[in-house]
C-alpha positions as YAML, in Angstrom:
chain: A
units: angstrom
residues:
- id: 1
  name: MET
  ca: [0.00, 0.00, 0.00]
- id: 2
  name: GLU
  ca: [1.32, 3.42, -0.95]
- id: 3
  name: PRO
  ca: [1.14, 6.41, 1.38]
- id: 4
  name: ARG
  ca: [-1.50, 8.97, 0.51]
- id: 5
  name: PHE
  ca: [1.08, 11.62, -0.27]
- id: 6
  name: ASN
  ca: [4.84, 11.95, -0.56]
- id: 7
  name: LEU
  ca: [5.89, 14.99, 1.45]
- id: 8
  name: LEU
  ca: [9.15, 15.19, -0.49]
- id: 9
  name: ASP
  ca: [7.16, 15.94, -3.67]
- id: 10
  name: SER
  ca: [5.96, 19.23, -2.18]
- id: 11
  name: PRO
  ca: [8.64, 21.94, -2.05]
- id: 12
  name: THR
  ca: [7.31, 23.43, 1.19]
- id: 13
  name: ALA
  ca: [6.67, 20.08, 2.89]
- id: 14
  name: ALA
  ca: [10.10, 18.82, 1.81]
- id: 15
  name: LYS
  ca: [11.78, 21.86, 3.39]
- id: 16
  name: ILE
  ca: [9.90, 21.27, 6.64]
- id: 17
  name: ALA
  ca: [10.68, 17.52, 6.61]
- id: 18
  name: LYS
  ca: [14.38, 18.22, 6.17]
- id: 19
  name: ARG
  ca: [14.37, 20.81, 8.97]
- id: 20
  name: PHE
  ca: [12.42, 18.47, 11.24]
- id: 21
  name: TYR
  ca: [14.99, 15.75, 10.58]
- id: 22
  name: ALA
  ca: [17.84, 18.20, 11.21]
- id: 23
  name: ALA
  ca: [16.27, 19.16, 14.55]
- id: 24
  name: SER
  ca: [16.11, 15.49, 15.50]
- id: 25
  name: LEU
  ca: [19.87, 15.23, 14.98]
- id: 26
  name: ALA
  ca: [20.38, 17.48, 18.02]
- id: 27
  name: LEU
  ca: [18.75, 14.75, 20.12]
- id: 28
  name: GLU
  ca: [21.38, 12.30, 18.90]
- id: 29
  name: GLN
  ca: [24.02, 14.62, 20.36]
- id: 30
  name: SER
  ca: [22.37, 14.57, 23.80]
- id: 31
  name: THR
  ca: [23.59, 12.33, 26.59]
- id: 32
  name: LEU
  ca: [20.37, 10.31, 26.49]
- id: 33
  name: PRO
  ca: [21.28, 6.77, 25.45]
- id: 34
  name: ARG
  ca: [20.12, 5.88, 21.96]
- id: 35
  name: SER
  ca: [18.32, 2.79, 23.24]
- id: 36
  name: LEU
  ca: [16.30, 4.93, 25.68]
- id: 37
  name: ARG
  ca: [15.40, 7.37, 22.90]
- id: 38
  name: GLU
  ca: [14.16, 4.46, 20.81]
- id: 39
  name: LEU
  ca: [12.04, 3.08, 23.67]
- id: 40
  name: VAL
  ca: [10.42, 6.49, 24.14]
- id: 41
  name: GLN
  ca: [9.68, 6.82, 20.44]
- id: 42
  name: LEU
  ca: [8.39, 3.25, 20.23]
- id: 43
  name: ARG
  ca: [6.02, 3.73, 23.17]
- id: 44
  name: ALA
  ca: [4.56, 7.00, 21.85]
- id: 45
  name: SER
  ca: [4.18, 5.44, 18.40]
- id: 46
  name: GLN
  ca: [2.31, 2.45, 19.86]
- id: 47
  name: ILE
  ca: [-0.08, 4.77, 21.70]
- id: 48
  name: ASN
  ca: [-0.67, 6.86, 18.58]
- id: 49
  name: GLY
  ca: [-1.15, 3.84, 16.31]
- id: 50
  name: CYS
  ca: [1.54, 4.82, 13.82]
- id: 51
  name: GLY
  ca: [2.57, 1.54, 12.20]
- id: 52
  name: PHE
  ca: [5.41, 3.14, 10.27]
- id: 53
  name: CYS
  ca: [6.93, 4.71, 13.39]
- id: 54
  name: VAL
  ca: [6.51, 1.49, 15.38]
- id: 55
  name: ASP
  ca: [8.42, -0.26, 12.59]
- id: 56
  name: VAL
  ca: [11.14, 2.42, 12.58]
- id: 57
  name: HIS
  ca: [11.71, 2.46, 16.33]
- id: 58
  name: THR
  ca: [11.50, -1.29, 16.80]
- id: 59
  name: LYS
  ca: [14.23, -1.75, 14.20]
- id: 60
  name: GLU
  ca: [16.31, 1.23, 15.33]
- id: 61
  name: GLY
  ca: [15.96, 0.03, 18.93]
- id: 62
  name: ALA
  ca: [17.33, -3.37, 17.96]
- id: 63
  name: ALA
  ca: [20.15, -1.67, 16.05]
- id: 64
  name: ALA
  ca: [20.88, 0.35, 19.22]
- id: 65
  name: GLY
  ca: [21.28, -2.87, 21.21]
- id: 66
  name: GLU
  ca: [17.83, -3.19, 22.75]
- id: 67
  name: THR
  ca: [16.75, -6.78, 23.30]
- id: 68
  name: ALA
  ca: [13.70, -8.29, 21.65]
- id: 69
  name: LEU
  ca: [12.30, -8.90, 25.13]
- id: 70
  name: ARG
  ca: [12.40, -5.21, 26.11]
- id: 71
  name: LEU
  ca: [11.14, -4.04, 22.73]
- id: 72
  name: ASN
  ca: [8.23, -6.47, 22.95]
- id: 73
  name: LEU
  ca: [7.39, -5.55, 26.54]
- id: 74
  name: VAL
  ca: [7.54, -1.75, 26.26]
- id: 75
  name: ALA
  ca: [3.79, -1.65, 25.54]
- id: 76
  name: ALA
  ca: [3.18, -3.25, 28.96]
- id: 77
  name: TRP
  ca: [6.14, -1.74, 30.83]
- id: 78
  name: ARG
  ca: [4.22, -1.26, 34.08]
- id: 79
  name: HIS
  ca: [3.72, -5.03, 34.31]
- id: 80
  name: THR
  ca: [7.30, -6.14, 33.69]
- id: 81
  name: THR
  ca: [10.58, -6.48, 35.53]
- id: 82
  name: VAL
  ca: [12.85, -5.50, 32.64]
- id: 83
  name: PHE
  ca: [12.89, -1.69, 32.96]
- id: 84
  name: THR
  ca: [14.84, 0.32, 35.53]
- id: 85
  name: GLU
  ca: [13.28, 2.91, 37.80]
- id: 86
  name: ALA
  ca: [14.76, 5.67, 35.61]
- id: 87
  name: GLU
  ca: [13.38, 4.08, 32.43]
- id: 88
  name: ARG
  ca: [9.97, 3.72, 34.07]
- id: 89
  name: ALA
  ca: [9.97, 7.43, 34.87]
- id: 90
  name: VAL
  ca: [10.69, 8.23, 31.22]
- id: 91
  name: LEU
  ca: [8.05, 5.81, 29.95]
- id: 92
  name: ALA
  ca: [5.49, 7.42, 32.29]
- id: 93
  name: LEU
  ca: [6.52, 10.86, 30.98]
- id: 94
  name: THR
  ca: [6.12, 9.57, 27.43]
- id: 95
  name: GLU
  ca: [2.65, 8.21, 28.07]
- id: 96
  name: GLU
  ca: [1.40, 11.23, 29.99]
- id: 97
  name: GLY
  ca: [2.87, 13.62, 27.42]
- id: 98
  name: THR
  ca: [1.30, 11.64, 24.59]
- id: 99
  name: ARG
  ca: [-2.19, 11.01, 25.99]
- id: 100
  name: LEU
  ca: [-3.16, 14.67, 26.25]
- id: 101
  name: ALA
  ca: [-6.52, 14.20, 24.56]
- id: 102
  name: ASP
  ca: [-7.54, 11.20, 26.67]
- id: 103
  name: ALA
  ca: [-9.10, 13.33, 29.44]
- id: 104
  name: ASN
  ca: [-5.63, 13.44, 30.91]
- id: 105
  name: GLU
  ca: [-4.26, 16.48, 32.66]
- id: 106
  name: GLY
  ca: [-0.82, 16.07, 31.16]
- id: 107
  name: VAL
  ca: [2.31, 15.12, 33.04]
- id: 108
  name: SER
  ca: [1.69, 14.58, 36.74]
- id: 109
  name: ASP
  ca: [3.84, 16.13, 39.43]
- id: 110
  name: GLU
  ca: [4.75, 12.59, 40.55]
- id: 111
  name: THR
  ca: [6.02, 11.64, 37.10]
- id: 112
  name: TRP
  ca: [7.88, 14.92, 36.73]
- id: 113
  name: ALA
  ca: [9.59, 14.41, 40.10]
- id: 114
  name: ALA
  ca: [10.61, 10.88, 39.11]
- id: 115
  name: VAL
  ca: [12.14, 12.14, 35.86]
- id: 116
  name: ARG
  ca: [13.97, 14.95, 37.67]
- id: 117
  name: LYS
  ca: [15.35, 12.43, 40.17]
- id: 118
  name: HIS
  ca: [17.13, 10.48, 37.43]
- id: 119
  name: TYR
  ca: [17.99, 13.00, 34.70]
- id: 120
  name: ASP
  ca: [19.90, 16.28, 34.59]
- id: 121
  name: ASP
  ca: [18.59, 19.51, 33.04]
- id: 122
  name: ASP
  ca: [20.04, 18.81, 29.60]
- id: 123
  name: GLN
  ca: [18.54, 15.32, 29.54]
- id: 124
  name: VAL
  ca: [15.15, 16.58, 30.75]
- id: 125
  name: GLY
  ca: [15.13, 19.19, 28.00]
- id: 126
  name: ALA
  ca: [16.02, 16.51, 25.45]
- id: 127
  name: LEU
  ca: [13.24, 14.26, 26.77]
- id: 128
  name: VAL
  ca: [10.63, 17.02, 26.46]
- id: 129
  name: TRP
  ca: [11.64, 17.62, 22.83]
- id: 130
  name: LEU
  ca: [11.87, 13.90, 22.09]
- id: 131
  name: VAL
  ca: [8.32, 13.22, 23.29]
- id: 132
  name: SER
  ca: [7.02, 16.29, 21.46]
- id: 133
  name: MET
  ca: [8.77, 15.48, 18.20]
- id: 134
  name: ILE
  ca: [7.77, 11.82, 18.06]
- id: 135
  name: ASN
  ca: [4.17, 12.81, 18.64]
- id: 136
  name: ALA
  ca: [4.41, 15.20, 15.68]
- id: 137
  name: ALA
  ca: [6.01, 12.50, 13.53]
- id: 138
  name: ASN
  ca: [3.29, 10.02, 14.53]
- id: 139
  name: ARG
  ca: [0.62, 12.44, 13.41]
- id: 140
  name: VAL
  ca: [2.28, 12.89, 10.03]
- id: 141
  name: GLY
  ca: [2.55, 9.12, 9.60]
- id: 142
  name: VAL
  ca: [-1.08, 8.49, 10.52]
- id: 143
  name: ILE
  ca: [-2.43, 11.37, 8.41]
- id: 144
  name: LEU
  ca: [-0.52, 10.06, 5.38]
- id: 145
  name: ASP
  ca: [-1.36, 6.42, 6.18]
- id: 146
  name: ASN
  ca: [2.31, 5.43, 6.06]
- id: 147
  name: GLN
  ca: [2.49, 1.68, 6.53]
- id: 148
  name: GLY
  ca: [4.94, -0.20, 8.70]
- id: 149
  name: GLY
  ca: [7.04, -3.11, 7.55]
- id: 150
  name: SER
  ca: [9.47, -1.80, 4.97]
- id: 151
  name: TYR
  ca: [11.76, 0.41, 7.05]
- id: 152
  name: GLU
  ca: [15.49, -0.33, 7.02]
- id: 153
  name: PRO
  ca: [17.71, 1.19, 9.75]
- id: 154
  name: GLY
  ca: [19.40, 4.36, 8.58]
- id: 155
  name: MET
  ca: [16.90, 5.20, 5.81]
- id: 156
  name: PHE
  ca: [16.37, 8.75, 7.08]
- id: 157
  name: ALA
  ca: [20.01, 9.67, 6.53]
- id: 158
  name: ALA
  ca: [19.02, 10.57, 2.96]
- id: 159
  name: LEU
  ca: [17.24, 13.65, 4.39]
- id: 160
  name: ASP
  ca: [20.51, 15.01, 5.75]
...
């Protein structure tokens, strides 16, 4: 199945896509481990139902060294023993920052305190942008009906 629209065929959309990708490169320079970034992006993508992004972040997570067990259990992280306290704080932040329309009040003070306990200011700033940006990417993928299954790690490097 083909996506509804190729953003790179639109001059304006292509400029925005390239800038969005360039902004994401700053997150790669943060001290957040790549595997943690992939878990965050995978969890938000699962919540938002973006098959393409789930495909991307499952495969990129594996390429970053995440185990199949942890990738498979991230959807049910509260009911597992495979995530650290710090990772649980970030997964809670991801969920609360993603489920804004689900009669949720956003990120709770409890979750924020847990994140602050484990991460420094630079990492917290990176996490806020990471959750925000993956949610934007999920919306693009769902609007365009981008399908999961064909992603190969590193494909986005062509946007650089």
